[in-house]
C-alpha positions, -999 to 999 in steps of 0.1 A, spaced: -208 86 103 -206 62 74 -173 47 63 -173 67 31 -177 100 51 -150 89 75 -126 83 46 -135 117 31 -129 134 64 -96 116 68 -85 127 33 -98 162 38 -77 165 70 -46 161 49 -54 192 28 -38 225 34 -58 249 56 -67 270 26 -80 239 7 -99 228 37 -115 262 40 -125 261 3 -139 226 8 -160 238 38 -173 267 18 -183 245 -12 -200 220 11 -219 248 29 -230 263 -5 -242 229 -16 -272 231 9 -305 243 -4 -306 278 10 -333 293 -12 -353 306 18 -322 320 34 -311 336 1 -343 357 1 -337 368 37 -301 376 28 -313 397 -2 -337 416 20 -310 423 46 -286 434 18 -313 458 5 -319 471 41 -282 477 46 -279 496 13 -310 517 21 -295 526 55 -262 535 40 -278 557 14 -299 574 41 -267 580 61 -248 593 31 -278 617 24 -277 630 59 -312 615 67 -300 594 96 -271 596 120 -248 568 132 -238 560 168 -204 547 178 -203 510 183 -193 514 220 -225 534 226 -246 508 209 -230 479 228 -235 498 261 -272 503 254 -276 466 245 -258 455 277 -281 477 298 -312 457 287 
């Protein structure tokens, strides 16, 4: 870690928890996530499609406990 980064970390540690969380979020968003954004958009669309199908009665939902039990049996 460079001295500059060490100083930034030291200063950031003096911030309130909310300010530190906001700083973390902004740093995370500063990364180039163009590929991830297209994947995120595809997942958002999939989720919306599934919710629409559920609302229209085209698919049924299972309780989380049942889903987790099936996963743990694998």
